[in-house]
N, C-alpha and C positions, 0 to 999 in steps of 0.2 A: 582672163584677167582684164578688168577695166582700168585703163590708164587715162589720167587727165592732167593737163597742165594747169597749175594754179599760180596766178600772178596778180600783183597789183600794178596797174598802169595809169599813167597820167592821161588826161584827155588827148594829148598829142602823141600818145603811143610809147612813152618811155618808162622803163622799169627802174631807172636811177639816173642821177646826174653823171656818175662815173661807175666803173666796175667795183670800186671799193665801198660804195655807199649802200648800206643795208636799207631795204625798203622801210624798215621800222622807223627810220629817221623822218620820213615824210608822209607815211600813211596814217589814216584815221584809226581811232580806237575800235571802230566798227570793223575795219579790215583786219586788225590784229586779232580780234575775237573770232571772226569768221575763219581766218587762216588756221588758228589754233584748233578750233572745233573740227573743221573739215579734214585737216591732216591727221589729227588724232583718230578720227573715225576711219580713215584709210589705213592708218597704222604704219604703212611703209612709204617712205619718201625717197626720191632720187634727186640729187643735186650735184652740181659740179664742185670741184675742190675750191675754186675761188668764191663761189656762193657760200659754201660751208664756212670758209674763213672770215666772211663778214659777220657770222654768228660766233665762230671759234669756240663752240661748245655743242654738245649733244642737245637736241630738243626734247624736253620732257614728254614722255608718253608716246614717242615715235621711234621707229627704227630707221636710221638714215643709211642710205646707200650712196656713197660718194664716188662719183666717176672721176678718175684721175689717170693720167698716163703712167705715173710712177707710184703705185700703191704701197710698195714696200718702203720706199724712201719717205713717203708721206706718213705711213704708220710710225716709223721711227721718230719723225718730227713731232707727232702728236703725243708720244709716250711721256716726255717731260712735262707736258701740259696736264697730264693725268687722264687723257682720253684713251680708252682702250679701243683699238681698231682691229677688226678681223678682216683679213684680206680675202676677197673672193677670187678664185682662179678656176681653171677647168675641172679641178678635182674636188672643190669645196662641196660638201653636202648641204645644199640650201634648205633641206628640210629643217635644219637647225633654226632658220629664220622664223618658222611657224611657232616654235616654242620659245623663241628668244624673248627675254624680258624687254619692255620698252626702254627707250633711252640708250640704245646701242648704236654704234657707228661701224659700218662695214665699208670697205673700199674695193673698187673694181676697175680694171682696165679692159674688161671684156667688151667686145663690140656690142653696140646697143641691141641688135637683133639677137645675139647670143644671150646677153643678160636677160632680155625679155623672155626668151624661151626657157631659160633656167628658172626664172621666177614663176613663170606660168606652170611649169612642171612641179614646182614646190607648192602649188595650189594657193598662191597668194591671190586674194580676190580683187584688191584694189591697189593701185600704185599712183601716188601723187608725184608729179614731176615739178620740182620747186625751183628750177633755175640753174644757172643764169641763161642769158640769151643764146649762147652757143648750145647748151644742153637742150633748150626748147627747140631750136632749129634742127638739131640732130634727130630728136625723137619724131618731129613732124616729117622730116625727110625720110625717115625709116618707115613711115606710114603705120606707126604703132600707137597713135594718140586717138582716143575715142571722143574726148571732150576738152574744150577750153573753159576754164572757170576763172573769169577775170573780174577783179574789183576795179571799177573805174573811179579814180579819185578826181575831184574837181580842182585840178591844179595843172599848170602848164610849165614845162621846163625849157621848151624851145630847142634844146639839144641835149644829148645824153646817150644812154644805152637803150637801144630799141628792144622791143619784146623778142624779136628774132634777129640774129646777127648776120643772116644770109638771106638772099632772095629765095622765095619759095611761093608756090601757088597751091592753095587748098580751098576747096569749097566747104562752106559751113552752113549750118542751119540754126536758127535761134531756138533755144529750148525754154529759157526763162530769163526774165529781167525783174529785179526788185530793188527797191530803195533800202539801203542799210542804215541811213541816218538822216537827220534833218538838213545837214550841210550839202546833201546831194550825192553822197557816195552811192554807187550803184553796183549791184552784183549782176553780171551777165554770164549766162551759161550757153555755150555754143557747141553743137554736135559737129564732129568732123566727118564729112562724107568721104570715105576712103575710096581710093582709086580702084 
């Protein structure tokens, strides 16, 4: 299974002014189009509960896997909103994900390595890791990320939420860089050289 982090970042390395700000408030239309196209192509997306709650709705055409420490409680919280959430645990048959219709939400508290193994066994081909900074750092520290797909927006925050919320060291290699719009938004793809 190919896993990639997908994020929009400011030139000074922030993904938001604070944890509650969705990137859609400050990113370009080019980034929004790219994010939609790339995550729909992957079909399966992982994000933390706080990141999901900045959207607070399923994303059309994608199956979301929300990482949360309390999936049962979160499932109950989503029910009144009308979001049907399936909880992933040690016994869940993840082959159901392959045939799941798009726009579903699943929740898991499985450790990342175990979740990765279960998804890989279910023959999921690609997994987009969609944030936030804690989830990005956890997946990088688990040494399970193949690529970083970053949209660099020509904006500076000065302070805010960094791409990774923890110190880590990873060697990368440039794969691709291209201009997404005339304002200077750039797409950068970097391969992760695994330990």
